[in-house]
C-alpha positions as a Markdown table, in Angstrom:
| # | Residue | x | y | z |
|---|---|---|---|---|
| 1 | Unk | 9.4 | 40.5 | -23.2 |
| 2 | Unk | 11.8 | 38.3 | -25.3 |
| 3 | Unk | 11.5 | 35.5 | -22.5 |
| 4 | Unk | 7.8 | 35.6 | -22.7 |
| 5 | Unk | 7.8 | 35.7 | -26.6 |
| 6 | Unk | 10.2 | 32.8 | -26.7 |
| 7 | Unk | 8.1 | 30.8 | -24.0 |
| 8 | Unk | 5.1 | 30.9 | -26.0 |
| 9 | Unk | 6.7 | 30.1 | -29.3 |
| 10 | Unk | 7.9 | 26.7 | -27.4 |
| 11 | Unk | 4.3 | 26.1 | -26.6 |
| 12 | Unk | 3.0 | 26.4 | -30.3 |
| 13 | Unk | 3.9 | 22.8 | -31.4 |
| 14 | Unk | 2.3 | 21.4 | -27.9 |
| 15 | Unk | -0.9 | 23.6 | -28.8 |
| 16 | Unk | -1.2 | 22.4 | -32.2 |
| 17 | Unk | -0.5 | 18.8 | -31.6 |
| 18 | Unk | -3.5 | 18.9 | -28.9 |
| 19 | Unk | -6.1 | 17.8 | -31.3 |
| 20 | Unk | -9.7 | 16.5 | -31.1 |
| 21 | Unk | -10.4 | 12.7 | -31.4 |
| 22 | Unk | -13.1 | 11.8 | -34.1 |
| 23 | Unk | -16.0 | 9.5 | -33.5 |
| 24 | Unk | -17.5 | 8.7 | -36.9 |
| 25 | Unk | -20.3 | 5.9 | -37.2 |
| 26 | Unk | -22.7 | 5.2 | -39.8 |
| 27 | Unk | -25.8 | 3.9 | -38.5 |
| 28 | Unk | -28.1 | 2.0 | -40.9 |
| 29 | Unk | -31.8 | 2.4 | -40.0 |
| 30 | Unk | -30.7 | 6.1 | -38.5 |
| 31 | Unk | -31.1 | 7.9 | -41.8 |
| 32 | Unk | -31.8 | 11.9 | -41.4 |
| 33 | Unk | -32.9 | 10.8 | -37.7 |
| 34 | Unk | -31.4 | 12.8 | -34.4 |
| 35 | Unk | -28.9 | 11.2 | -32.7 |
| 36 | Unk | -27.4 | 11.7 | -29.0 |
| 37 | Unk | -23.8 | 11.0 | -27.9 |
| 38 | Unk | -23.7 | 10.5 | -24.2 |
| 39 | Unk | -20.7 | 9.8 | -21.7 |
| 40 | Unk | -20.8 | 7.5 | -18.9 |
| 41 | Unk | -20.1 | 9.9 | -15.6 |
| 42 | Unk | -21.3 | 9.8 | -12.0 |
| 43 | Unk | -23.2 | 6.6 | -12.6 |
| 44 | Unk | -25.3 | 7.6 | -15.4 |
| 45 | Unk | -25.2 | 8.5 | -19.3 |
| 46 | Unk | -24.8 | 12.0 | -19.8 |
| 47 | Unk | -25.5 | 13.5 | -23.2 |
| 48 | Unk | -22.8 | 15.6 | -24.3 |
| 49 | Unk | -23.8 | 16.3 | -27.9 |
| 50 | Unk | -26.7 | 15.9 | -30.4 |
| 51 | Unk | -26.6 | 15.9 | -34.0 |
| 52 | Unk | -28.7 | 14.4 | -36.9 |
| 53 | Unk | -27.7 | 11.9 | -39.1 |
| 54 | Unk | -27.1 | 12.5 | -42.5 |
| 55 | Unk | -28.8 | 10.9 | -45.5 |
| 56 | Unk | -26.7 | 7.8 | -45.5 |
| 57 | Unk | -27.0 | 7.6 | -41.4 |
| 58 | Unk | -23.5 | 8.8 | -41.0 |
| 59 | Unk | -22.9 | 11.0 | -37.8 |
| 60 | Unk | -19.5 | 12.6 | -36.5 |
| 61 | Unk | -18.7 | 13.8 | -32.9 |
| 62 | Unk | -15.7 | 15.6 | -31.7 |
| 63 | Unk | -14.0 | 14.9 | -28.3 |
| 64 | Unk | -11.7 | 17.0 | -26.8 |
| 65 | Unk | -7.9 | 16.1 | -26.3 |
| 66 | Unk | -8.6 | 16.0 | -22.6 |
| 67 | Unk | -11.4 | 13.6 | -22.5 |
| 68 | Unk | -10.7 | 10.7 | -20.0 |
| 69 | Unk | -11.1 | 7.1 | -21.3 |
| 70 | Unk | -14.4 | 5.9 | -20.5 |
| 71 | Unk | -17.7 | 4.1 | -21.9 |
| 72 | Unk | -19.9 | 6.3 | -24.1 |
| 73 | Unk | -23.3 | 5.5 | -25.5 |
| 74 | Unk | -25.1 | 6.7 | -29.1 |
| 75 | Unk | -28.9 | 6.9 | -29.0 |
| 76 | Unk | -31.0 | 7.0 | -32.2 |
| 77 | Unk | -34.2 | 6.7 | -30.1 |
| 78 | Unk | -35.1 | 6.1 | -26.6 |
| 79 | Unk | -34.5 | 2.3 | -26.5 |
| 80 | Unk | -32.2 | 2.0 | -29.4 |
| 81 | Unk | -28.4 | 2.7 | -28.7 |
| 82 | Unk | -25.0 | 1.2 | -28.8 |
| 83 | Unk | -21.9 | 1.4 | -26.6 |
| 84 | Unk | -18.7 | 2.7 | -27.7 |
| 85 | Unk | -15.4 | 2.4 | -25.9 |
| 86 | Unk | -13.1 | 5.8 | -26.0 |
| 87 | Unk | -9.4 | 4.9 | -25.2 |
| 88 | Unk | -8.0 | 8.1 | -26.6 |
| 89 | Unk | -8.1 | 7.2 | -30.4 |
| 90 | Unk | -10.1 | 8.0 | -33.4 |
| 91 | Unk | -13.1 | 5.8 | -33.9 |
| 92 | Unk | -14.8 | 4.7 | -37.0 |
| 93 | Unk | -17.7 | 2.0 | -37.2 |
| 94 | Unk | -20.8 | 1.0 | -38.9 |
| 95 | Unk | -24.0 | -0.3 | -37.1 |
| 96 | Unk | -26.8 | -2.3 | -38.8 |
| 97 | Unk | -29.7 | -2.5 | -36.3 |
| 98 | Unk | -31.7 | -4.7 | -38.7 |
| 99 | Unk | -28.9 | -7.3 | -38.4 |
| 100 | Unk | -28.2 | -7.9 | -34.7 |
| 101 | Unk | -25.6 | -10.9 | -35.3 |
| 102 | Unk | -23.5 | -9.1 | -38.1 |
| 103 | Unk | -24.6 | -5.5 | -37.5 |
| 104 | Unk | -21.3 | -4.2 | -35.9 |
| 105 | Unk | -18.4 | -3.5 | -37.9 |
| 106 | Unk | -15.3 | -1.6 | -36.4 |
| 107 | Unk | -13.3 | 0.0 | -39.0 |
| 108 | Unk | -10.8 | 2.0 | -36.9 |
| 109 | Unk | -10.3 | 1.7 | -33.1 |
| 110 | Unk | -8.3 | -1.2 | -31.4 |
| 111 | Unk | -10.1 | -0.7 | -28.2 |
| 112 | Unk | -13.6 | -1.3 | -29.8 |
| 113 | Unk | -12.4 | -4.1 | -32.2 |
| 114 | Unk | -11.1 | -5.9 | -29.1 |
| 115 | Unk | -14.4 | -5.2 | -26.8 |
| 116 | Unk | -16.7 | -6.3 | -29.4 |
| 117 | Unk | -14.5 | -9.3 | -30.3 |
| 118 | Unk | -14.7 | -10.2 | -26.7 |
| 119 | Unk | -18.0 | -9.8 | -26.3 |
| 120 | Unk | -18.8 | -12.0 | -29.1 |
| 121 | Unk | -16.8 | -14.7 | -27.7 |
| 122 | Unk | -18.3 | -14.2 | -24.0 |
| 123 | Unk | -21.8 | -14.4 | -25.7 |
| 124 | Unk | -21.1 | -17.6 | -27.5 |
| 125 | Unk | -19.1 | -19.3 | -24.7 |
| 126 | Unk | -22.1 | -18.4 | -22.1 |
| 127 | Unk | -24.9 | -19.9 | -24.6 |
| 128 | Unk | -22.8 | -23.2 | -25.0 |
| 129 | Unk | -21.8 | -23.8 | -21.5 |
| 130 | Unk | -25.7 | -23.0 | -20.5 |
| 131 | Unk | -26.5 | -25.7 | -22.9 |
| 132 | Unk | -23.9 | -28.1 | -21.2 |
| 133 | Unk | -25.0 | -27.4 | -17.9 |
| 134 | Unk | -27.6 | -30.0 | -17.5 |
| 135 | Unk | -25.2 | -32.7 | -18.7 |
| 136 | Unk | -22.6 | -31.9 | -16.3 |
| 137 | Unk | -24.7 | -31.5 | -13.4 |
| 138 | Unk | -27.1 | -34.2 | -13.9 |
| 139 | Unk | -26.1 | -36.8 | -16.1 |
| 140 | Unk | -24.9 | -40.0 | -14.9 |
| 141 | Unk | -21.2 | -40.6 | -14.7 |
| 142 | Unk | -19.7 | -41.9 | -18.1 |
| 143 | Unk | -18.0 | -41.2 | -21.3 |
| 144 | Unk | -20.8 | -38.7 | -22.3 |
| 145 | Unk | -20.3 | -36.6 | -18.9 |
| 146 | Unk | -16.7 | -36.7 | -19.2 |
| 147 | Unk | -16.9 | -35.3 | -22.5 |
| 148 | Unk | -19.2 | -32.4 | -21.4 |
| 149 | Unk | -17.2 | -31.7 | -18.5 |
| 150 | Unk | -14.0 | -31.3 | -20.8 |
| 151 | Unk | -15.9 | -29.0 | -23.1 |
| 152 | Unk | -17.3 | -27.0 | -20.5 |
| 153 | Unk | -13.9 | -26.5 | -19.0 |
| 154 | Unk | -12.4 | -26.0 | -22.3 |
| 155 | Unk | -14.8 | -23.1 | -23.0 |
| 156 | Unk | -13.9 | -21.1 | -19.9 |
| 157 | Unk | -10.5 | -21.4 | -20.6 |
| 158 | Unk | -11.1 | -20.2 | -24.1 |
| 159 | Unk | -12.8 | -17.1 | -22.8 |
| 160 | Unk | -9.6 | -16.6 | -20.5 |
| 161 | Unk | -7.2 | -16.6 | -23.4 |
| 162 | Unk | -9.2 | -14.1 | -25.2 |
| 163 | Unk | -8.9 | -11.9 | -22.2 |
| 164 | Unk | -5.3 | -12.5 | -22.1 |
| 165 | Unk | -4.8 | -12.2 | -25.7 |
| 166 | Unk | -6.2 | -8.4 | -25.4 |
| 167 | Unk | -4.4 | -7.5 | -22.4 |
| 168 | Unk | -0.8 | -9.0 | -23.9 |
| 169 | Unk | -1.4 | -6.8 | -27.0 |
| 170 | Unk | -2.2 | -3.6 | -25.1 |
| 171 | Unk | -2.3 | -4.0 | -21.3 |
| 172 | Unk | -3.1 | -0.3 | -20.6 |
| 173 | Unk | -6.2 | -0.4 | -23.0 |
| 174 | Unk | -9.4 | 0.0 | -21.6 |
| 175 | Unk | -10.8 | -3.1 | -23.5 |
| 176 | Unk | -8.3 | -4.8 | -21.5 |
| 177 | Unk | -9.2 | -3.5 | -18.3 |
| 178 | Unk | -13.0 | -4.1 | -18.8 |
| 179 | Unk | -12.8 | -7.8 | -20.0 |
| 180 | Unk | -10.6 | -8.5 | -17.2 |
| 181 | Unk | -13.2 | -7.6 | -14.7 |
| 182 | Unk | -16.4 | -8.5 | -16.8 |
| 183 | Unk | -15.5 | -12.1 | -17.5 |
| 184 | Unk | -17.5 | -14.9 | -15.6 |
| 185 | Unk | -16.5 | -16.7 | -12.4 |
| 186 | Unk | -14.7 | -19.8 | -13.7 |
| 187 | Unk | -16.9 | -22.4 | -12.1 |
| 188 | Unk | -15.8 | -26.0 | -12.1 |
| 189 | Unk | -17.8 | -28.0 | -14.2 |
| 190 | Unk | -18.3 | -30.9 | -11.9 |
| 191 | Unk | -19.9 | -28.9 | -9.1 |
| 192 | Unk | -23.5 | -30.4 | -8.5 |
| 193 | Unk | -26.4 | -28.3 | -9.6 |
| 194 | Unk | -27.5 | -28.3 | -5.8 |
| 195 | Unk | -24.1 | -26.3 | -4.8 |
| 196 | Unk | -23.9 | -24.1 | -7.8 |
| 197 | Unk | -25.5 | -20.7 | -6.5 |
| 198 | Unk | -23.6 | -21.0 | -3.2 |
| 199 | Unk | -20.5 | -21.5 | -5.0 |
| 200 | Unk | -21.3 | -18.3 | -7.2 |
| 201 | Unk | -22.1 | -16.3 | -3.8 |
| 202 | Unk | -18.8 | -17.2 | -2.3 |
| 203 | Unk | -16.4 | -17.0 | -5.3 |
| 204 | Unk | -17.8 | -14.4 | -7.6 |
| 205 | Unk | -15.4 | -11.8 | -7.1 |
| 206 | Unk | -12.3 | -14.4 | -6.8 |
| 207 | Unk | -9.5 | -13.0 | -9.0 |
| 208 | Unk | -11.0 | -9.9 | -10.2 |
| 209 | Unk | -9.5 | -6.3 | -9.4 |
| 210 | Unk | -12.3 | -4.7 | -7.7 |
| 211 | Unk | -10.3 | -1.5 | -7.2 |
| 212 | Unk | -9.5 | -0.6 | -11.0 |
| 213 | Unk | -9.8 | 2.9 | -11.0 |
| 214 | Unk | -9.7 | 3.0 | -15.0 |
| 215 | Unk | -13.3 | 1.3 | -14.9 |
| 216 | Unk | -14.9 | 4.3 | -13.0 |
| 217 | Unk | -16.0 | 6.0 | -16.3 |
| 218 | Unk | -17.8 | 2.6 | -17.4 |
| 219 | Unk | -20.9 | 0.2 | -16.5 |
| 220 | Unk | -18.4 | -2.6 | -15.6 |
| 221 | Unk | -18.5 | -2.3 | -11.7 |
| 222 | Unk | -22.5 | -1.6 | -12.0 |
| 223 | Unk | -22.9 | -4.5 | -14.3 |
| 224 | Unk | -20.8 | -7.1 | -11.7 |
| 225 | Unk | -22.8 | -5.7 | -8.7 |
| 226 | Unk | -26.2 | -6.0 | -10.0 |
| 227 | Unk | -25.3 | -9.5 | -11.4 |
| 228 | Unk | -24.0 | -10.5 | -7.9 |
| 229 | Unk | -26.7 | -9.3 | -6.0 |
| 230 | Unk | -29.3 | -11.0 | -8.3 |
| 231 | Unk | -27.5 | -14.4 | -7.0 |
| 232 | Unk | -29.3 | -13.8 | -3.6 |
| 233 | Unk | -32.7 | -13.1 | -5.2 |
| 234 | Unk | -35.6 | -15.4 | -4.5 |
| 235 | Unk | -39.3 | -14.4 | -5.5 |
| 236 | Unk | -40.7 | -16.9 | -2.5 |
| 237 | Unk | -39.0 | -14.3 | 0.1 |
| 238 | Unk | -41.0 | -11.4 | 1.7 |
| 239 | Unk | -39.2 | -8.3 | 1.1 |
| 240 | Unk | -37.9 | -8.3 | 4.7 |
| 241 | Unk | -36.3 | -11.8 | 4.1 |
| 242 | Unk | -34.9 | -10.7 | 0.7 |
| 243 | Unk | -33.2 | -7.4 | 2.4 |
| 244 | Unk | -31.6 | -9.6 | 5.0 |
| 245 | Unk | -30.1 | -11.7 | 2.0 |
| 246 | Unk | -29.1 | -8.6 | 0.2 |
| 247 | Unk | -27.3 | -7.3 | 3.5 |
| 248 | Unk | -25.3 | -10.6 | 3.6 |
| 249 | Unk | -24.4 | -10.1 | -0.3 |
| 250 | Unk | -23.4 | -6.3 | 0.5 |
| 251 | Unk | -21.1 | -7.2 | 3.2 |
| 252 | Unk | -19.4 | -9.9 | 1.2 |
| 253 | Unk | -19.0 | -7.7 | -1.5 |
| 254 | Unk | -17.5 | -4.6 | 0.1 |
| 255 | Unk | -14.4 | -6.9 | 1.2 |
| 256 | Unk | -13.4 | -6.7 | -2.1 |
| 257 | Unk | -13.1 | -2.9 | -2.2 |
| 258 | Unk | -10.6 | -0.8 | -0.6 |
| 259 | Unk | -12.1 | 2.3 | 0.8 |
| 260 | Unk | -9.6 | 4.9 | -0.1 |
| 261 | Unk | -9.9 | 4.4 | -4.0 |
| 262 | Unk | -13.0 | 5.7 | -5.9 |
| 263 | Unk | -14.2 | 2.4 | -6.8 |
| 264 | Unk | -15.6 | 2.3 | -3.3 |
| 265 | Unk | -17.8 | 5.3 | -3.7 |
| 266 | Unk | -18.9 | 4.3 | -7.1 |
| 267 | Unk | -20.1 | 1.1 | -5.5 |
| 268 | Unk | -21.7 | 2.5 | -2.5 |
| 269 | Unk | -23.7 | 5.0 | -4.6 |
| 270 | Unk | -24.9 | 2.6 | -7.0 |
| 271 | Unk | -26.1 | 0.3 | -4.2 |
| 272 | Unk | -27.8 | 3.2 | -2.7 |
| 273 | Unk | -29.4 | 4.4 | -5.9 |
| 274 | Unk | -30.6 | 1.0 | -6.7 |
| 275 | Unk | -32.0 | 0.1 | -3.2 |
| 276 | Unk | -33.7 | 3.4 | -2.9 |
| 277 | Unk | -35.8 | 2.7 | -6.2 |
| 278 | Unk | -37.2 | -0.3 | -4.7 |
| 279 | Unk | -37.6 | 1.1 | -1.2 |
| 280 | Unk | -35.3 | -1.3 | 0.7 |
| 281 | Unk | -34.7 | 0.7 | 3.7 |
| 282 | Unk | -33.2 | -1.6 | 5.9 |
| 283 | Unk | -30.7 | -2.3 | 3.6 |
| 284 | Unk | -30.3 | 1.4 | 2.9 |
| 285 | Unk | -29.9 | 1.7 | 6.7 |
| 286 | Unk | -27.3 | -0.8 | 6.8 |
| 287 | Unk | -25.3 | 0.8 | 4.4 |
| 288 | Unk | -25.4 | 4.2 | 6.1 |
| 289 | Unk | -24.3 | 2.6 | 9.3 |
| 290 | Unk | -21.4 | 0.5 | 7.9 |
| 291 | Unk | -20.1 | 2.1 | 5.0 |
| 292 | Unk | -20.6 | 5.7 | 4.3 |
| 293 | Unk | -18.0 | 6.8 | 6.6 |
| 294 | Unk | -15.2 | 4.8 | 4.7 |
| 295 | Unk | -15.6 | 7.2 | 1.7 |
| 296 | Unk | -12.3 | 8.7 | 0.7 |
| 297 | Unk | -11.7 | 12.5 | 1.5 |
| 298 | Unk | -11.4 | 12.9 | -2.4 |
| 299 | Unk | -14.9 | 12.1 | -2.4 |
| 300 | Unk | -16.3 | 14.7 | 0.3 |
| 301 | Unk | -19.0 | 16.4 | -1.9 |
| 302 | Unk | -20.3 | 13.0 | -3.0 |
| 303 | Unk | -19.9 | 11.7 | 0.6 |
| 304 | Unk | -22.4 | 14.7 | 1.9 |
| 305 | Unk | -24.9 | 13.9 | -0.8 |
| 306 | Unk | -25.2 | 10.6 | -0.3 |
| 307 | Unk | -24.8 | 10.9 | 3.6 |
| 308 | Unk | -27.8 | 13.2 | 3.3 |
| 309 | Unk | -30.0 | 10.8 | 1.6 |
| 310 | Unk | -29.1 | 8.0 | 3.9 |
| 311 | Unk | -29.7 | 10.6 | 7.1 |
| 312 | Unk | -33.2 | 10.7 | 6.0 |
| 313 | Unk | -33.7 | 7.3 | 5.9 |
| 314 | Unk | -32.5 | 6.9 | 9.2 |
| 315 | Unk | -34.9 | 9.7 | 10.3 |
| 316 | Unk | -37.9 | 8.3 | 8.7 |
| 317 | Unk | -37.1 | 4.8 | 9.9 |
| 318 | Unk | -39.6 | 2.7 | 11.8 |
| 319 | Unk | -39.8 | 3.8 | 15.7 |
| 320 | Unk | -38.7 | 7.4 | 14.4 |
| 321 | Unk | -41.0 | 10.6 | 14.8 |
| 322 | Unk | -42.4 | 12.0 | 11.7 |
| 323 | Unk | -41.6 | 15.7 | 11.4 |
| 324 | Unk | -44.1 | 18.3 | 12.1 |
| 325 | Unk | -46.1 | 19.5 | 9.0 |
| 326 | Unk | -48.8 | 22.1 | 8.0 |
| 327 | Unk | -50.3 | 21.5 | 5.0 |
| 328 | Unk | -53.4 | 23.1 | 3.0 |
| 329 | Unk | -56.5 | 21.4 | 1.7 |
| 330 | Unk | -58.3 | 22.2 | -1.3 |
| 331 | Unk | -60.0 | 25.1 | 0.7 |
| 332 | Unk | -56.7 | 26.2 | 2.0 |
| 333 | Unk | -57.1 | 25.2 | 5.6 |
| 334 | Unk | -53.9 | 24.0 | 7.2 |
| 335 | Unk | -53.8 | 20.4 | 8.4 |
| 336 | Unk | -51.5 | 19.3 | 11.0 |
| 337 | Unk | -50.9 | 16.0 | 13.0 |
| 338 | Unk | -53.0 | 17.6 | 15.6 |
| 339 | Unk | -55.8 | 17.8 | 13.2 |
| 340 | Unk | -55.8 | 13.8 | 12.8 |
| 341 | Unk | -57.8 | 12.4 | 15.9 |
| 342 | Unk | -57.9 | 8.7 | 15.2 |
| 343 | Unk | -55.4 | 6.1 | 17.3 |
| 344 | Unk | -53.4 | 5.5 | 14.0 |
| 345 | Unk | -52.6 | 7.5 | 10.8 |
| 346 | Unk | -51.9 | 6.4 | 7.4 |
| 347 | Unk | -49.9 | 9.3 | 5.4 |
| 348 | Unk | -50.4 | 8.3 | 1.6 |
| 349 | Unk | -48.0 | 10.1 | -0.7 |
| 350 | Unk | -49.6 | 10.1 | -4.4 |
| 351 | Unk | -49.8 | 12.0 | -7.5 |
| 352 | Unk | -52.8 | 12.4 | -10.4 |
| 353 | Unk | -49.9 | 11.6 | -12.9 |
| 354 | Unk | -49.0 | 8.2 | -11.0 |
| 355 | Unk | -50.9 | 5.1 | -12.6 |
| 356 | Unk | -50.0 | 2.8 | -9.6 |
| 357 | Unk | -51.7 | 5.8 | -7.1 |
| 358 | Unk | -54.9 | 6.2 | -9.1 |
| 359 | Unk | -55.4 | 2.4 | -9.2 |
| 360 | Unk | -54.5 | 2.1 | -5.4 |
| 361 | Unk | -57.2 | 4.8 | -4.2 |
| 362 | Unk | -60.4 | 2.6 | -5.3 |
| 363 | Unk | -58.9 | -0.4 | -3.5 |
| 364 | Unk | -58.1 | 1.7 | -0.3 |
| 365 | Unk | -61.6 | 3.1 | -0.2 |
| 366 | Unk | -63.0 | -0.6 | -0.3 |
| 367 | Unk | -60.3 | -1.6 | 2.7 |
| 368 | Unk | -61.6 | 1.7 | 4.6 |
| 369 | Unk | -64.6 | 0.7 | 6.1 |
| 370 | Unk | -66.1 | -0.7 | 9.6 |
| 371 | Unk | -63.6 | -0.7 | 12.2 |
| 372 | Unk | -60.6 | 0.5 | 10.2 |
| 373 | Unk | -62.5 | 3.9 | 9.5 |
| 374 | Unk | -62.6 | 4.4 | 13.3 |
| 375 | Unk | -59.1 | 3.1 | 14.2 |
| 376 | Unk | -57.0 | 4.9 | 11.3 |
| 377 | Unk | -57.4 | 8.4 | 9.7 |
| 378 | Unk | -55.8 | 8.8 | 6.1 |
| 379 | Unk | -53.9 | 11.8 | 5.2 |
| 380 | Unk | -53.6 | 11.8 | 1.4 |
| 381 | Unk | -50.9 | 14.1 | 0.3 |
| 382 | Unk | -50.9 | 14.9 | -3.3 |
| 383 | Unk | -47.5 | 15.9 | -4.8 |
| 384 | Unk | -49.5 | 17.4 | -7.8 |
| 385 | Unk | -48.9 | 21.0 | -9.3 |
| 386 | Unk | -52.3 | 21.2 | -11.4 |
| 387 | Unk | -55.1 | 21.6 | -8.6 |
| 388 | Unk | -57.7 | 20.6 | -11.3 |
| 389 | Unk | -55.8 | 17.4 | -12.1 |
| 390 | Unk | -55.5 | 16.6 | -8.6 |
| 391 | Unk | -59.5 | 17.2 | -7.9 |
| 392 | Unk | -60.5 | 15.4 | -11.1 |
| 393 | Unk | -59.0 | 12.4 | -9.8 |
| 394 | Unk | -60.8 | 12.6 | -6.5 |
| 395 | Unk | -64.2 | 13.0 | -8.3 |
| 396 | Unk | -63.7 | 9.3 | -9.4 |
| 397 | Unk | -64.5 | 7.8 | -6.1 |
| 398 | Unk | -66.0 | 8.5 | -2.5 |
| 399 | Unk | -62.5 | 8.8 | -0.6 |
| 400 | Unk | -63.8 | 10.0 | 2.9 |
| 401 | Unk | -60.4 | 11.1 | 4.4 |
| 402 | Unk | -58.3 | 14.0 | 4.7 |
| 403 | Unk | -56.8 | 15.2 | 1.1 |
| 404 | Unk | -54.0 | 18.2 | 1.1 |
| 405 | Unk | -51.7 | 19.5 | -1.5 |
| 406 | Unk | -48.7 | 22.2 | -1.5 |
| 407 | Unk | -49.6 | 22.0 | -5.3 |
| 408 | Unk | -45.6 | 22.3 | -5.6 |
| 409 | Unk | -45.1 | 18.8 | -7.0 |
| 410 | Unk | -41.8 | 17.2 | -5.7 |
| 411 | Unk | -40.7 | 20.7 | -4.6 |
| 412 | Unk | -43.5 | 20.5 | -1.6 |
| 413 | Unk | -41.9 | 21.2 | 1.7 |
| 414 | Unk | -43.6 | 18.0 | 3.1 |
| 415 | Unk | -42.0 | 15.9 | 0.3 |
| 416 | Unk | -38.7 | 16.9 | 1.4 |
| 417 | Unk | -39.2 | 16.7 | 5.0 |
| 418 | Unk | -40.5 | 13.1 | 4.5 |
| 419 | Unk | -37.8 | 12.4 | 2.2 |
| 420 | Unk | -40.6 | 11.0 | -0.5 |
| 421 | Unk | -38.8 | 10.1 | -3.7 |
| 422 | Unk | -41.5 | 7.6 | -5.1 |
| 423 | Unk | -45.1 | 7.5 | -5.3 |
| 424 | Unk | -47.3 | 5.8 | -3.8 |
| 425 | Unk | -45.3 | 5.9 | -0.3 |
| 426 | Unk | -47.4 | 4.9 | 2.6 |
| 427 | Unk | -46.6 | 5.6 | 6.3 |
| 428 | Unk | -48.3 | 4.1 | 9.2 |
| 429 | Unk | -48.2 | 6.1 | 12.5 |
| 430 | Unk | -49.7 | 6.0 | 16.1 |
| 431 | Unk | -51.7 | 8.9 | 17.3 |
| 432 | Unk | -48.1 | 10.8 | 18.2 |
| 433 | Unk | -46.9 | 10.4 | 14.8 |
| 434 | Unk | -44.4 | 7.6 | 15.7 |
| 435 | Unk | -44.0 | 5.5 | 12.4 |
| 436 | Unk | -45.0 | 1.9 | 13.3 |
| 437 | Unk | -44.8 | 0.5 | 9.4 |
| 438 | Unk | -43.9 | 1.6 | 6.0 |
| 439 | Unk | -46.0 | -0.9 | 3.8 |
| 440 | Unk | -45.1 | -0.9 | 0.2 |
| 441 | Unk | -48.3 | -2.4 | -1.0 |
| 442 | Unk | -52.0 | -2.5 | 0.1 |
| 443 | Unk | -51.7 | -6.1 | 0.7 |
| 444 | Unk | -48.7 | -5.4 | 3.0 |
| 445 | Unk | -50.7 | -2.8 | 4.6 |
| 446 | Unk | -53.7 | -5.1 | 5.2 |
| 447 | Unk | -51.5 | -7.4 | 6.7 |
| 448 | Unk | -50.0 | -5.1 | 9.2 |
| 449 | Unk | -53.3 | -3.5 | 10.3 |
| 450 | Unk | -54.7 | -7.1 | 10.9 |
| 451 | Unk | -51.4 | -8.2 | 12.9 |
| 452 | Unk | -52.1 | -5.2 | 15.0 |
| 453 | Unk | -55.9 | -5.6 | 15.1 |
| 454 | Unk | -56.5 | -2.2 | 13.5 |
| 455 | Unk | -59.0 | -3.8 | 11.0 |
| 456 | Unk | -61.0 | -7.0 | 10.7 |
C-alpha cells in the first residue's frame, strides 16, 4: 500500500504539468459569430470544437497536452477561414478580414510568426519573379536581360535564406519542415520559355524531403502534389490523353516517396480522392495496379479501405461484366438486365437533387430518337429518397425509357454494387451487360455511339 501511494505521489507533479495549450484569436469581422476549430487529419479538416466569438471577436480553444503537431483551420463562415500551425505551444493572434495585406498579427507563437513571415516573403518573391519572367525568357541578350537574370536568381536565394533562417533557429519546428518542402523549385533564370515546363516536370521534387512524417498532419504534401500534377494539364487534350499524361506524372512523383513510411499512404490516398472526383478511371486503375501493394503494414486499415474502392473500379472497368441487378420501377415492378431487349444498354445514374442531371435529361431525350431508340435501351436509375421529387422531374419531359429507383439514395444496393460515387454517371453496355464505354458527358456519349454506328 505504501509503495502504491509513494508511486502515485511521484506522478502528481507530472500530472499537474500536463496542461492544455491555449489558442486565443481576436477576429475582426467575426464579432458574436459562430467559429469552428478544425484539425487536418486523414486528408481532411475535421471540426474538433465550436464556439461563438465575443463582442470583440475573441475566441479561445484548448488543445490537450497530447495533441500532435499539425495544421488547424479556424472557420468563421463557409468560405472564411485561416490556418494556424500548432507546434505544441500557446498561440495568440489577431486577424482582420478587411485588411488582407496587413490583417495577420501573431502576438505569441514562434511557429506562426515564422510560417506567416515565410508565406509573406514567398508571395512577394513569386510575384516579382513572375513579372521578370518575360524579360529573362524573351528579351534580347544585353545588360537589361543580365540584370533581370541576376535579380531573378537573387530573389530565389532570398527565399532559400528565409527557410534556412527558420530552420537554423528551430530545426524541429513544424514551420521549418513545412517551409522546407513548400518552397518552389529553384529554376535557373536563363532557361528558355519553351523549356520551362519540361524543366519543372523533371526537377520539381529535386532536393525536397518527400518522406517527412512530421508533415502528415498538414496540407503541404497535398499542395505539392496538386501543383505538380497541374504541370501536366492541357485543356486541348481529350480525357484519355490527359489521363496518360497524369499517369506519367504519378510515376515520376512516386519515385521520391518511400513505401514503408506514412507519406506514401497519404499521397496515394490523396491521388485516389482527387482522380475519383473527376472520374479518371484509367489513372485509378494504374494506381491500383502499381501502388496499393506498397502500403506499409502500419496502414493496414487504410490500405483495405483504398483497396476496396479501387477494386470497385477494376470490377467496373471497360470490358468487365456489370453486376446482376433487380430494381423496382415506380409501380414496384422489378427490372433486371433481362428486361432490356435492345442490342445496347445505357445505364444512367442520376438524382432530382443533381442540377447537371436534370439539365442532361432533356438533351438526352433529343438524342434518343430514330435509329438510337431501336439500338439502345436506357435504364435511368434515380438515387433519390423522395418518390414525389423523383416523379416531379420526370413530368418535365417525355423520357421514353425505363425509370427505376430503390428510393434509398446513396445507400441503394445498385449504387453500391456499381460503385456509383457521383451523378450523373453513364455506363454503356452490350446486350449481355459487358461494359463497352463509360462516357462522362453527352458529347462523349454521342461520339461513342456514332463511332459504333449505333446512332446517325
